[in-house]
KETORMAR-690693 format. One record per residue (C-alpha): residue number from 1; residue in three letters; x negated, y negated, z. Coordinates in pm, 1 decimal, always signed. Layout:
N
{NUM, "Ala", {X, Y, Z}}
...
END
This chain:
320
{1, "Met", {+0.0, +0.0, +0.0}}
{2, "Asp", {-136.6, -342.5, -88.0}}
{3, "Ser", {-198.7, -577.8, +199.8}}
{4, "Pro", {+85.9, -826.2, +247.0}}
{5, "Pro", {-11.1, -1186.5, +181.8}}
{6, "Pro", {-88.5, -1402.1, +486.5}}
{7, "Pro", {+229.2, -1568.2, +615.2}}
{8, "Ala", {+268.9, -1912.9, +464.4}}
{9, "Thr", {+383.4, -2060.1, +794.9}}
{10, "Val", {+34.0, -2096.5, +941.2}}
{11, "Ala", {-241.1, -2320.4, +810.6}}
{12, "Arg", {-576.7, -2148.6, +765.8}}
{13, "Arg", {-925.0, -2288.2, +783.9}}
{14, "Gly", {-1003.2, -2490.5, +478.4}}
{15, "Gln", {-640.5, -2584.2, +420.7}}
{16, "Gly", {-633.2, -2953.3, +506.4}}
{17, "Ala", {-766.8, -3120.8, +816.4}}
{18, "Arg", {-684.4, -2874.0, +1090.7}}
{19, "Pro", {-904.3, -2882.8, +1402.8}}
{20, "Arg", {-1088.9, -2572.8, +1526.4}}
{21, "Asn", {-847.9, -2513.9, +1814.5}}
{22, "Gly", {-547.5, -2464.3, +1586.8}}
{23, "Arg", {-326.5, -2712.8, +1766.6}}
{24, "Glu", {-218.9, -2887.0, +1449.8}}
{25, "Gly", {-89.7, -2753.2, +1120.0}}
{26, "Gln", {+215.0, -2554.2, +1022.2}}
{27, "Met", {+379.3, -2354.6, +1296.9}}
{28, "Ala", {+485.3, -1990.6, +1310.4}}
{29, "Lys", {+751.3, -1783.0, +1481.7}}
{30, "Leu", {+570.5, -1564.1, +1734.9}}
{31, "Ala", {+631.5, -1304.9, +2003.4}}
{32, "Phe", {+399.7, -1234.8, +2295.3}}
{33, "Leu", {+429.7, -899.2, +2473.8}}
{34, "Gly", {+281.4, -875.2, +2822.3}}
{35, "Leu", {+253.4, -1160.6, +3069.8}}
{36, "Gly", {-21.2, -1056.2, +3307.4}}
{37, "Val", {-300.9, -1282.4, +3427.4}}
{38, "Met", {-425.0, -1305.5, +3068.3}}
{39, "Gly", {-108.4, -1296.6, +2861.8}}
{40, "Tyr", {+85.3, -1553.1, +3065.3}}
{41, "Pro", {-151.3, -1844.9, +2991.2}}
{42, "Met", {-228.8, -1723.7, +2638.3}}
{43, "Ala", {+139.2, -1734.2, +2548.7}}
{44, "Gly", {+153.3, -2078.0, +2708.6}}
{45, "His", {-120.7, -2208.1, +2478.7}}
{46, "Leu", {+75.8, -2086.7, +2177.1}}
{47, "Lys", {+386.2, -2272.8, +2290.0}}
{48, "Ala", {+184.1, -2584.8, +2371.1}}
{49, "Ala", {+46.9, -2574.9, +2016.0}}
{50, "Gly", {+403.5, -2603.6, +1884.0}}
{51, "His", {+471.0, -2243.5, +1784.7}}
{52, "Asp", {+815.2, -2090.4, +1831.6}}
{53, "Val", {+738.1, -1831.8, +2101.9}}
{54, "Thr", {+951.1, -1552.3, +2245.8}}
{55, "Val", {+800.8, -1346.4, +2526.7}}
{56, "Tyr", {+860.3, -999.8, +2665.3}}
{57, "Asn", {+738.5, -856.7, +2993.5}}
{58, "Arg", {+818.7, -527.4, +3160.6}}
{59, "Thr", {+923.5, -724.8, +3468.6}}
{60, "Thr", {+1189.5, -952.0, +3323.9}}
{61, "Ala", {+1168.3, -1201.6, +3609.9}}
{62, "Lys", {+819.0, -1296.3, +3498.3}}
{63, "Ala", {+938.8, -1353.0, +3141.4}}
{64, "Glu", {+1218.9, -1571.9, +3274.5}}
{65, "Lys", {+969.5, -1771.1, +3478.9}}
{66, "Trp", {+744.5, -1821.1, +3175.7}}
{67, "Ala", {+1037.2, -1937.0, +2962.0}}
{68, "Ala", {+1148.5, -2183.8, +3228.0}}
{69, "Glu", {+794.9, -2318.0, +3267.2}}
{70, "His", {+702.2, -2347.1, +2900.8}}
{71, "Gly", {+1035.6, -2398.8, +2731.1}}
{72, "Gly", {+1018.0, -2086.0, +2517.4}}
{73, "Ser", {+1254.7, -1792.3, +2514.2}}
{74, "Phe", {+1240.1, -1436.2, +2642.6}}
{75, "Ala", {+1385.9, -1102.9, +2539.0}}
{76, "Ala", {+1482.4, -785.3, +2721.5}}
{77, "Thr", {+1293.5, -549.3, +2488.6}}
{78, "Pro", {+994.4, -572.3, +2254.4}}
{79, "Arg", {+1223.7, -501.2, +1960.8}}
{80, "Glu", {+1440.7, -801.2, +2042.5}}
{81, "Ala", {+1139.9, -1024.0, +2107.4}}
{82, "Val", {+977.1, -961.4, +1767.9}}
{83, "Ala", {+1284.6, -1009.2, +1549.1}}
{84, "Gly", {+1197.7, -1240.7, +1259.6}}
{85, "Cys", {+845.5, -1309.8, +1386.6}}
{86, "Asp", {+546.5, -1373.7, +1161.6}}
{87, "Phe", {+302.7, -1261.5, +1431.5}}
{88, "Val", {+335.9, -1043.6, +1738.7}}
{89, "Met", {+64.6, -1072.2, +2003.4}}
{90, "Ala", {+25.0, -819.5, +2285.2}}
{91, "Cys", {-185.5, -807.2, +2600.2}}
{92, "Val", {-85.5, -515.9, +2821.6}}
{93, "Gly", {-271.1, -271.8, +3045.6}}
{94, "Asn", {-390.4, +43.6, +2870.7}}
{95, "Asp", {-328.0, +293.8, +2591.1}}
{96, "Asp", {+2.4, +415.6, +2734.1}}
{97, "Asp", {+127.4, +61.9, +2797.7}}
{98, "Leu", {+47.4, -35.8, +2440.9}}
{99, "Arg", {+227.0, +267.0, +2298.1}}
{100, "Ser", {+530.4, +186.5, +2512.0}}
{101, "Val", {+569.9, -164.6, +2370.4}}
{102, "Val", {+488.2, -68.0, +2010.1}}
{103, "Thr", {+668.8, +260.5, +1948.7}}
{104, "Gly", {+1015.6, +399.6, +2014.2}}
{105, "Ala", {+1365.5, +270.2, +1949.5}}
{106, "Asp", {+1302.1, -48.9, +2148.8}}
{107, "Gly", {+938.3, -90.1, +2044.9}}
{108, "Ala", {+790.4, -369.6, +1839.8}}
{109, "Leu", {+754.2, -168.3, +1519.3}}
{110, "Ala", {+1128.7, -99.7, +1522.8}}
{111, "Gly", {+1201.0, -471.3, +1503.7}}
{112, "Met", {+916.7, -628.8, +1306.3}}
{113, "Lys", {+971.9, -745.7, +952.8}}
{114, "Glu", {+761.8, -626.9, +662.0}}
{115, "Gly", {+460.2, -851.0, +608.9}}
{116, "Ala", {+433.8, -950.8, +974.9}}
{117, "Ile", {+108.7, -897.4, +1163.4}}
{118, "Phe", {+59.6, -735.7, +1504.5}}
{119, "Val", {-236.5, -874.5, +1700.1}}
{120, "Asp", {-336.8, -658.5, +1995.0}}
{121, "His", {-542.0, -828.7, +2266.7}}
{122, "Thr", {-531.8, -525.6, +2496.8}}
{123, "Thr", {-855.0, -338.6, +2565.3}}
{124, "Val", {-767.8, +14.7, +2455.5}}
{125, "Ser", {-935.9, +309.5, +2286.9}}
{126, "Ala", {-1024.3, +295.4, +1920.1}}
{127, "Ile", {-821.4, +613.5, +1879.1}}
{128, "Val", {-489.9, +460.7, +1988.3}}
{129, "Thr", {-569.9, +149.2, +1787.2}}
{130, "Glu", {-615.3, +350.3, +1468.4}}
{131, "Glu", {-304.7, +557.7, +1545.0}}
{132, "Leu", {-77.7, +256.2, +1592.5}}
{133, "Ala", {-230.4, +61.5, +1305.0}}
{134, "Ala", {-150.6, +352.9, +1073.2}}
{135, "Ala", {+210.2, +358.9, +1199.1}}
{136, "Ala", {+233.5, -15.9, +1136.4}}
{137, "Ala", {+90.8, +16.6, +785.5}}
{138, "Glu", {+363.9, +267.7, +696.1}}
{139, "Lys", {+615.5, -11.1, +762.0}}
{140, "Gly", {+419.5, -275.9, +571.3}}
{141, "Ile", {+301.5, -442.1, +892.2}}
{142, "Gly", {-55.9, -562.8, +939.0}}
{143, "Trp", {-264.3, -484.5, +1246.0}}
{144, "Val", {-553.4, -671.6, +1405.9}}
{145, "Asp", {-719.4, -524.6, +1713.1}}
{146, "Ala", {-845.0, -829.3, +1902.0}}
{147, "Pro", {-963.1, -759.6, +2258.6}}
{148, "Val", {-1083.3, -1064.0, +2448.9}}
{149, "Ser", {-1360.8, -1162.9, +2686.8}}
{150, "Gly", {-1365.4, -1456.5, +2925.3}}
{151, "Gly", {-1139.8, -1340.7, +3204.4}}
{152, "Gln", {-848.9, -1521.1, +3362.0}}
{153, "Ala", {-1031.2, -1855.1, +3358.5}}
{154, "Gly", {-1100.8, -1818.7, +2987.0}}
{155, "Ala", {-734.4, -1745.7, +2919.7}}
{156, "Glu", {-616.1, -2038.0, +3129.4}}
{157, "Asn", {-861.2, -2280.5, +2967.9}}
{158, "Gly", {-812.2, -2151.4, +2611.9}}
{159, "Gln", {-1178.7, -2049.5, +2593.9}}
{160, "Leu", {-1170.4, -1678.4, +2516.3}}
{161, "Ala", {-1412.6, -1490.8, +2293.9}}
{162, "Ile", {-1208.6, -1267.2, +2063.4}}
{163, "Met", {-1356.8, -968.4, +1880.3}}
{164, "Cys", {-1146.8, -842.9, +1590.6}}
{165, "Gly", {-1097.8, -546.4, +1362.7}}
{166, "Gly", {-856.3, -499.1, +1074.1}}
{167, "Glu", {-815.9, -593.5, +711.3}}
{168, "Glu", {-978.9, -923.1, +619.5}}
{169, "Ala", {-650.6, -1071.5, +493.5}}
{170, "His", {-473.3, -990.2, +819.2}}
{171, "Phe", {-754.0, -1137.7, +1025.1}}
{172, "Ala", {-764.1, -1454.1, +812.5}}
{173, "Ala", {-391.2, -1503.0, +860.4}}
{174, "Ala", {-399.3, -1445.3, +1236.2}}
{175, "Glu", {-714.8, -1642.3, +1315.0}}
{176, "Pro", {-552.0, -1988.2, +1325.8}}
{177, "Val", {-298.5, -1855.7, +1575.8}}
{178, "Met", {-568.3, -1703.6, +1796.8}}
{179, "Asp", {-756.5, -2033.4, +1780.3}}
{180, "Cys", {-499.1, -2171.3, +2024.9}}
{181, "Tyr", {-673.0, -1988.3, +2310.2}}
{182, "Ser", {-1018.0, -1902.6, +2176.3}}
{183, "Lys", {-1358.8, -2065.6, +2174.6}}
{184, "Met", {-1492.1, -1809.5, +1924.7}}
{185, "Thr", {-1319.2, -1550.9, +1709.4}}
{186, "Glu", {-1511.2, -1304.8, +1492.6}}
{187, "His", {-1416.0, -1028.7, +1250.3}}
{188, "Phe", {-1631.2, -714.4, +1274.2}}
{189, "Gly", {-1479.0, -475.1, +1022.8}}
{190, "Pro", {-1187.5, -235.2, +980.0}}
{191, "Val", {-928.1, -144.6, +1241.7}}
{192, "Gly", {-1099.3, -29.5, +1561.4}}
{193, "Ser", {-1404.5, -252.0, +1516.6}}
{194, "Gly", {-1276.1, -506.6, +1766.0}}
{195, "Gln", {-1225.7, -240.8, +2031.9}}
{196, "Lys", {-1573.4, -98.8, +1973.4}}
{197, "Thr", {-1721.2, -447.9, +2005.4}}
{198, "Lys", {-1537.7, -488.8, +2336.0}}
{199, "Met", {-1699.6, -166.1, +2451.2}}
{200, "Val", {-2038.1, -325.6, +2381.8}}
{201, "Asn", {-1928.4, -629.2, +2582.1}}
{202, "Gln", {-1837.3, -419.7, +2887.3}}
{203, "Ile", {-2154.4, -209.8, +2863.1}}
{204, "Cys", {-2362.1, -528.5, +2870.7}}
{205, "Ile", {-2163.6, -681.4, +3157.3}}
{206, "Val", {-2198.8, -391.4, +3399.7}}
{207, "Gly", {-2571.5, -358.6, +3338.6}}
{208, "Ala", {-2613.8, -728.2, +3413.2}}
{209, "Ile", {-2402.0, -720.2, +3728.9}}
{210, "Gln", {-2587.7, -419.3, +3866.8}}
{211, "Ser", {-2928.2, -582.8, +3812.2}}
{212, "Ile", {-2804.5, -910.6, +3964.1}}
{213, "Ser", {-2671.5, -721.5, +4267.1}}
{214, "Glu", {-3010.3, -558.0, +4315.7}}
{215, "Gly", {-3195.3, -887.0, +4269.1}}
{216, "Leu", {-2977.9, -1087.4, +4506.4}}
{217, "Tyr", {-2988.2, -823.3, +4777.3}}
{218, "Phe", {-3365.5, -799.8, +4738.4}}
{219, "Ala", {-3384.4, -1177.6, +4781.0}}
{220, "Met", {-3176.1, -1163.1, +5098.8}}
{221, "Lys", {-3387.5, -890.6, +5254.7}}
{222, "Ala", {-3708.0, -1070.8, +5152.2}}
{223, "Gly", {-3598.0, -1371.4, +5355.1}}
{224, "Leu", {-3534.5, -1591.7, +5054.5}}
{225, "Asp", {-3237.8, -1821.5, +4996.1}}
{226, "Pro", {-3051.5, -1609.6, +4737.4}}
{227, "Lys", {-2855.6, -1903.7, +4596.8}}
{228, "Lys", {-3170.8, -2107.8, +4537.8}}
{229, "Val", {-3335.7, -1803.3, +4379.8}}
{230, "Ala", {-3037.2, -1747.9, +4152.4}}
{231, "Asn", {-3030.9, -2112.4, +4048.9}}
{232, "Leu", {-3396.4, -2100.8, +3947.8}}
{233, "Val", {-3386.8, -1760.8, +3779.9}}
{234, "Ser", {-3076.3, -1858.6, +3582.8}}
{235, "Gln", {-3281.9, -2126.8, +3407.4}}
{236, "Gly", {-3539.0, -1878.6, +3278.8}}
{237, "Ala", {-3555.6, -1551.7, +3089.8}}
{238, "Gly", {-3363.0, -1375.2, +3366.3}}
{239, "Gly", {-3063.0, -1599.6, +3323.3}}
{240, "Ser", {-2715.5, -1486.2, +3222.4}}
{241, "Trp", {-2353.9, -1598.4, +3247.2}}
{242, "Gln", {-2298.5, -1354.3, +3531.6}}
{243, "Leu", {-2594.2, -1488.5, +3729.2}}
{244, "Ala", {-2498.4, -1852.1, +3672.5}}
{245, "Asn", {-2130.1, -1804.2, +3755.3}}
{246, "Arg", {-2116.2, -1519.4, +4007.3}}
{247, "Ala", {-2434.4, -1526.8, +4218.1}}
{248, "Gly", {-2296.9, -1779.1, +4468.5}}
{249, "Thr", {-1972.0, -1595.9, +4525.7}}
{250, "Met", {-2153.4, -1260.8, +4548.4}}
{251, "Val", {-2367.7, -1400.5, +4828.1}}
{252, "Asp", {-2057.5, -1542.0, +5000.7}}
{253, "Asn", {-1859.6, -1215.6, +4977.2}}
{254, "Glu", {-1591.4, -1370.6, +4755.4}}
{255, "Phe", {-1448.6, -1124.6, +4506.8}}
{256, "Asn", {-1099.3, -1247.6, +4424.3}}
{257, "His", {-1153.2, -1452.9, +4111.2}}
{258, "Gly", {-1245.4, -1225.6, +3822.5}}
{259, "Phe", {-1183.8, -901.9, +3632.8}}
{260, "Ala", {-1083.6, -622.3, +3871.7}}
{261, "Val", {-1292.5, -311.5, +3934.3}}
{262, "Asp", {-993.3, -87.5, +3852.7}}
{263, "Trp", {-967.4, -241.7, +3506.8}}
{264, "Met", {-1341.5, -223.6, +3446.2}}
{265, "Arg", {-1342.7, +146.5, +3526.0}}
{266, "Lys", {-1063.4, +191.2, +3271.6}}
{267, "Asp", {-1273.8, +9.6, +3012.2}}
{268, "Leu", {-1588.7, +205.1, +3096.8}}
{269, "Asp", {-1399.5, +532.3, +3057.4}}
{270, "Ile", {-1304.3, +418.6, +2706.4}}
{271, "Ala", {-1665.3, +327.1, +2624.6}}
{272, "Leu", {-1814.5, +645.3, +2768.8}}
{273, "Thr", {-1558.1, +861.2, +2587.9}}
{274, "Gln", {-1634.2, +683.6, +2260.5}}
{275, "Ala", {-2009.1, +728.2, +2316.8}}
{276, "Asp", {-1960.7, +1097.8, +2385.0}}
{277, "Glu", {-1768.4, +1137.0, +2060.8}}
{278, "Met", {-2057.3, +964.6, +1881.2}}
{279, "Gly", {-2313.9, +1190.1, +2046.8}}
{280, "Leu", {-2466.8, +902.2, +2244.0}}
{281, "Ser", {-2589.6, +888.8, +2602.6}}
{282, "Leu", {-2528.9, +570.5, +2802.1}}
{283, "Pro", {-2712.0, +651.4, +3126.6}}
{284, "Val", {-2700.0, +305.2, +3285.6}}
{285, "Thr", {-2331.7, +259.5, +3204.6}}
{286, "Ala", {-2244.6, +604.2, +3341.0}}
{287, "Leu", {-2438.3, +534.9, +3661.2}}
{288, "Val", {-2278.1, +195.4, +3719.5}}
{289, "Asp", {-1936.5, +348.1, +3655.6}}
{290, "Gln", {-2002.2, +579.6, +3950.3}}
{291, "Phe", {-2114.3, +283.9, +4159.9}}
{292, "Tyr", {-1780.5, +119.5, +4082.4}}
{293, "Ala", {-1610.5, +439.7, +4200.6}}
{294, "Glu", {-1787.6, +385.5, +4532.8}}
{295, "Val", {-1657.1, +28.1, +4544.1}}
{296, "Gln", {-1306.2, +163.2, +4491.2}}
{297, "Gln", {-1361.4, +396.9, +4787.9}}
{298, "Leu", {-1448.4, +90.8, +4995.7}}
{299, "Gly", {-1101.4, -42.0, +4913.4}}
{300, "Gly", {-1229.4, -274.2, +4642.7}}
{301, "Gly", {-1026.8, -163.0, +4342.9}}
{302, "Arg", {-880.4, -511.4, +4308.3}}
{303, "Trp", {-1205.8, -693.3, +4385.2}}
{304, "Asp", {-1368.3, -848.6, +4081.7}}
{305, "Thr", {-1655.2, -669.6, +3911.0}}
{306, "Ser", {-1927.8, -870.3, +4084.2}}
{307, "Ser", {-1840.4, -673.5, +4399.6}}
{308, "Leu", {-2105.2, -414.4, +4310.2}}
{309, "Ile", {-2325.7, -589.2, +4565.4}}
{310, "Gln", {-2094.6, -456.9, +4838.6}}
{311, "Arg", {-2250.4, -111.2, +4789.7}}
{312, "Phe", {-2581.5, -244.4, +4919.0}}
{313, "Arg", {-2416.3, -401.9, +5221.4}}
{314, "Arg", {-2239.7, -78.2, +5311.1}}
{315, "Met", {-2554.2, +129.0, +5247.2}}
{316, "Asn", {-2734.6, -90.9, +5500.6}}
{317, "Gly", {-2462.0, -71.9, +5762.6}}
{318, "Glu", {-2319.2, -418.1, +5700.9}}
{319, "Glu", {-1949.7, -501.4, +5713.3}}
{320, "Val", {-1779.7, -530.1, +5373.1}}
END
């Protein structure tokens, strides 16, 4: 089946003077499925940009709250939410959650029009992405897998990094819409490429957090001021976003502001499974995944991922 042309309702880059953030230009009719800590503000950015937005959330009260706050509308099922939409964006929890909003009699595919494009911001396996994209293609619906990085703060500030897979025409059509909440959006190849890029992102994050945890705890035990050390090291070759933005809160035992350990373990399971299927060994990632399991045993499943340092405190008899 030939790829449907990009919807004419959204201006693309190069078509007139539209700024990078996508807040001007022609508007589209959109649906957003899933209003968690990421989806709620992302959908808000779309409405603020002038798009016609209908939301769906498993807990209807949250969808009602969003509609009252942003002036959009809400629907009781994904199928109702997507009716007549040019684009459908989703940001839910995992593979099963995504299947539940996409498939079935009340799922998005049952209500989307031919030529529309589904943009999935959920971090899921490449396998489910390819499965659902194929089901969408049978109905003449485009699919872009577009997991995000930047956390809750990035979603709230419209500064997410978005890694995408799918047909080039589908990506080109959806990019101006995603610009409403992104600071950088990149296309990496066919369906599934975005999810595999997100796996790389998570692999890199956990390695960095583990090394920072070791470094900061070493600094503490060496009698150094760990915050001063982190500030200096962050300006050199040992610097990273995690060190610059999380060192202070790690030292202060504050772990309530970022991506939760439970969700990271879900993502690492996806990455490790994918690596196994590719015949690859990821020894550092596998080890840190087990360290996160220990954090969960400490009661830290909802702590943010920088809580790896709590292992060292517990190992040394400190309160956590």
